[in-house]
C-alpha positions as CSV (number, residue, x, y, z in Angstrom):
1,M,115.8,126.0,105.9
2,T,115.6,128.7,108.7
3,Q,113.0,128.7,111.4
4,R,111.6,131.9,110.1
5,H,111.2,130.6,106.7
6,A,109.4,127.4,108.4
7,L,106.9,129.9,110.1
8,R,106.3,131.3,106.7
9,A,105.4,127.9,104.9
10,Q,101.9,127.8,106.0
11,R,100.9,126.3,103.0
12,V,102.5,122.9,102.2
13,V,102.4,119.9,99.8
14,V,103.5,116.8,100.6
15,K,104.3,114.3,98.1
16,V,104.2,110.5,99.1
17,G,105.8,108.2,97.1
18,A,104.9,104.7,96.2
19,S,108.0,103.3,97.7
20,V,107.0,104.8,101.0
21,L,103.4,103.5,101.1
22,T,104.0,100.0,99.8
23,D,106.3,96.8,99.8
24,A,108.4,95.6,97.0
25,K,105.2,93.5,95.8
26,G,103.2,96.8,95.9
27,R,101.2,96.1,99.2
28,L,100.4,99.0,101.2
29,L,101.8,99.3,104.8
30,P,99.2,100.1,107.2
31,Q,101.7,101.4,110.1
32,R,103.7,103.3,108.0
33,M,100.6,105.2,106.4
34,A,99.2,105.4,109.6
35,Q,102.4,107.3,110.7
36,L,102.4,109.7,107.9
37,V,98.6,110.8,108.2
38,E,99.6,111.4,112.2
39,E,102.2,113.8,111.4
40,I,100.3,115.3,108.6
41,A,97.1,115.7,110.9
42,A,99.3,117.0,113.5
43,A,100.4,119.9,110.9
44,H,97.0,120.5,110.1
45,R,96.0,121.0,113.7
46,A,98.7,123.5,113.9
47,R,96.7,125.6,111.6
48,R,99.1,124.7,108.4
49,Q,97.4,124.0,105.2
50,L,98.3,120.7,103.8
51,I,97.9,118.9,100.2
52,V,98.9,115.3,100.0
53,V,100.1,114.2,96.7
54,S,99.7,110.5,96.9
55,S,101.4,107.7,94.8
56,G,100.6,104.1,95.5
57,A,97.4,103.6,93.7
58,I,99.1,101.3,90.4
59,A,101.1,99.7,92.9
60,C,98.4,98.8,94.9
61,G,96.3,97.8,92.1
62,M,99.3,95.8,90.9
63,A,99.1,93.8,94.3
64,Q,95.4,93.3,94.3
65,L,95.3,92.2,90.5
66,G,98.5,90.0,91.1
67,I,100.4,91.5,88.2
68,A,104.3,91.8,88.3
69,P,106.2,93.1,87.0
70,R,104.8,96.8,86.2
71,P,102.8,96.5,83.0
72,T,103.7,98.5,79.8
73,A,100.4,98.4,78.3
74,L,98.4,101.5,78.9
75,A,95.1,99.7,79.6
76,Q,97.0,97.4,82.0
77,L,98.1,100.4,84.1
78,Q,94.7,102.1,83.7
79,A,93.3,98.9,85.3
80,C,95.6,99.1,87.9
81,A,95.2,102.1,89.0
82,A,91.3,102.0,89.0
83,V,91.2,99.1,91.1
84,G,94.0,100.8,93.5
85,Q,92.8,104.4,93.9
86,G,89.8,103.1,96.0
87,E,91.6,101.1,98.2
88,L,94.4,104.1,98.7
89,M,91.6,106.5,99.2
90,H,89.7,104.3,101.6
91,R,92.6,104.1,103.9
92,Y,93.4,108.0,103.8
93,T,89.7,108.5,104.6
94,T,89.8,106.3,107.3
95,L,93.2,107.0,108.9
96,F,92.6,110.9,108.7
97,A,88.9,110.5,110.2
98,E,90.6,109.4,113.4
99,H,92.4,112.7,113.9
100,G,88.8,114.4,113.1
101,V,90.7,115.8,109.6
102,L,88.2,115.3,106.7
103,T,89.7,114.7,103.5
104,A,88.5,115.1,99.6
105,Q,89.9,113.1,96.4
106,V,91.1,115.1,93.6
107,L,92.2,113.3,90.6
108,L,94.0,115.5,88.0
109,T,95.3,115.1,84.3
110,Q,97.7,117.1,82.7
111,D,95.2,119.3,81.1
112,D,94.1,120.4,84.3
113,L,97.0,122.1,85.0
114,S,98.1,123.3,81.5
115,Q,95.0,125.1,80.1
116,D,94.4,128.1,81.9
117,A,90.8,128.0,82.6
118,R,91.0,124.4,84.1
119,L,94.2,125.5,86.0
120,R,92.3,128.1,87.6
121,N,89.3,126.0,88.4
122,T,91.6,123.7,89.7
123,K,93.3,126.2,91.9
124,Q,89.8,127.4,93.3
125,T,88.5,124.0,94.2
126,L,92.0,123.5,96.2
127,L,92.1,126.7,97.6
128,T,88.3,126.2,98.6
129,L,89.0,122.8,100.4
130,L,91.8,124.4,102.3
131,H,90.0,126.9,103.7
132,R,87.3,124.6,104.4
133,R,90.0,122.7,106.6
134,V,89.9,119.8,104.4
135,V,93.0,117.8,103.3
136,P,92.9,117.2,99.5
137,I,94.4,113.9,98.6
138,V,95.7,114.7,94.9
139,N,96.6,112.0,92.3
140,E,97.1,111.5,88.7
141,N,94.1,110.7,87.0
142,D,95.3,107.6,85.4
143,T,92.4,105.9,84.6
144,V,91.5,108.6,81.8
145,S,95.0,110.0,81.0
146,V,95.9,109.5,77.2
147,E,99.6,109.1,77.8
148,E,100.9,106.7,80.3
149,I,102.0,108.3,83.6
150,T,102.5,111.9,82.3
151,F,104.1,113.4,85.8
152,G,106.6,110.8,86.6
153,D,105.4,108.8,89.7
154,N,103.7,112.2,90.7
155,D,106.9,114.1,91.4
156,R,106.0,116.7,88.4
157,L,102.5,116.8,89.6
158,A,103.1,117.7,93.0
159,A,105.2,120.6,91.7
160,Y,102.6,121.8,89.5
161,V,100.0,121.7,92.4
162,A,102.6,123.5,94.8
163,C,102.8,126.3,92.0
164,A,99.1,126.4,91.4
165,V,98.3,127.1,95.4
166,E,101.3,129.2,95.6
167,A,102.5,127.0,98.4
168,Q,105.7,128.0,100.6
169,L,107.2,124.4,100.5
170,L,107.1,121.1,98.9
171,V,108.2,118.1,100.6
172,I,108.8,114.9,98.3
173,L,109.0,111.7,100.6
174,S,110.8,108.9,98.7
175,D,112.7,105.9,100.2
176,V,116.1,107.8,99.9
177,D,117.5,110.1,102.9
178,G,117.7,113.1,99.9
179,F,120.3,113.7,97.2
180,L,123.2,111.5,97.8
181,K,126.7,112.6,97.3
182,D,129.4,110.0,97.8
183,G,126.9,107.9,99.7
184,K,125.7,111.1,102.0
185,P,122.7,113.2,101.5
186,L,123.6,117.0,100.7
187,A,122.0,119.4,103.2
188,R,121.4,122.2,100.5
189,V,121.4,122.4,96.9
190,Q,121.5,125.7,95.3
191,S,121.2,124.5,91.7
192,V,120.1,121.2,90.1
193,T,121.7,121.5,86.8
194,R,124.9,120.1,87.4
195,L,123.1,117.0,89.6
196,Y,121.3,115.7,86.5
197,S,124.5,113.6,85.1
198,S,125.1,111.6,88.4
199,V,121.5,110.3,88.5
200,K,121.2,106.7,88.1
201,P,117.5,104.8,87.2
202,G,115.3,103.4,89.8
203,T,115.2,99.5,90.2
204,R,111.7,99.0,91.8
205,H,109.3,97.5,89.6
206,T,106.3,99.2,90.9
207,T,107.2,102.4,90.5
208,K,108.0,104.6,87.6
209,G,109.6,108.1,89.0
210,G,113.4,108.4,89.8
211,M,115.7,111.1,91.2
212,A,115.6,112.7,87.6
213,S,111.9,113.6,88.3
214,K,112.6,114.7,91.5
215,L,115.2,117.1,90.2
216,D,112.4,118.3,87.8
217,A,110.4,119.0,90.6
218,A,112.9,121.0,92.4
219,R,113.5,123.0,89.3
220,I,109.6,123.6,88.6
221,V,109.1,124.9,91.8
222,G,112.5,126.6,92.5
223,R,111.5,128.8,89.5
224,R,108.2,130.1,91.5
225,G,110.5,130.9,94.4
226,I,109.1,127.5,96.4
227,S,111.4,125.4,98.4
228,M,111.6,121.7,98.2
229,I,112.7,119.3,100.8
230,L,113.5,115.6,99.4
231,A,113.5,113.7,102.3
232,N,113.1,109.7,103.8
233,G,109.4,109.2,104.3
234,T,110.1,106.0,106.1
235,M,111.5,108.1,108.9
236,A,109.4,108.7,111.6
237,G,108.9,112.4,112.3
238,V,110.1,113.2,108.7
239,V,106.9,115.5,108.0
240,T,107.1,117.3,111.8
241,H,110.8,118.0,111.0
242,A,110.2,119.2,107.4
243,V,107.6,121.8,108.3
244,S,109.0,122.8,111.6
245,G,112.3,123.8,109.9
246,R,114.3,121.4,111.3
247,Q,117.1,119.7,109.2
248,V,116.2,116.6,107.4
249,G,116.7,115.5,104.2
250,T,118.1,117.7,101.4
251,R,116.8,121.4,100.8
252,F,116.5,122.7,97.3
253,A,117.0,126.4,97.5
254,P,114.3,128.1,95.3
């Protein structure tokens, strides 16, 4: 990403994966979460508009309820989400408040982003929050979803949100350094089509998404002229680097 392009990326969606926020048992990692919030708050102070799409509610609920491995029954997943979402949002609200930043919880279903009237309402709500200098914390409303994890660990949800608010950049934070080829992250990808065949399924029992859903996200935003960066959310400074245009992870060109 060039510096000129980065300066135009005033509206940014940052998706934080459960593998970044939680350990292998689904327990939240306070220091890592605090570091990410600090970087997002710094970008906020620089007058950028940021929306956070956060996974982790189901994993957090699994840890609190003592459930492992990840349930397959819808009611069990929804129960985990109901328990975990409150804890997750409490942590975000507290951490952002330490930086003087107000947050808002926004829980969405697929219908909210696929039906025209509801999409318009969702867009206007998110834009109003941004103009009020509030950081929306978005998650799928798993407790009322009729199909289990529609969006694939929120990767596609983040992409649809980025499209809805006409963001200039989507940043997906995972536990990998980018899209790997021969063990090394590609700096830039022009087309995702040929990459699907090399994707392997994920192994963490507390998450559902994988590289395929991240490629889906890149394809969704790419069609709307939005760049996407896939980077390692466990690396200090990753959000700062991404929004400022420095090389980090893999950039998927629109």
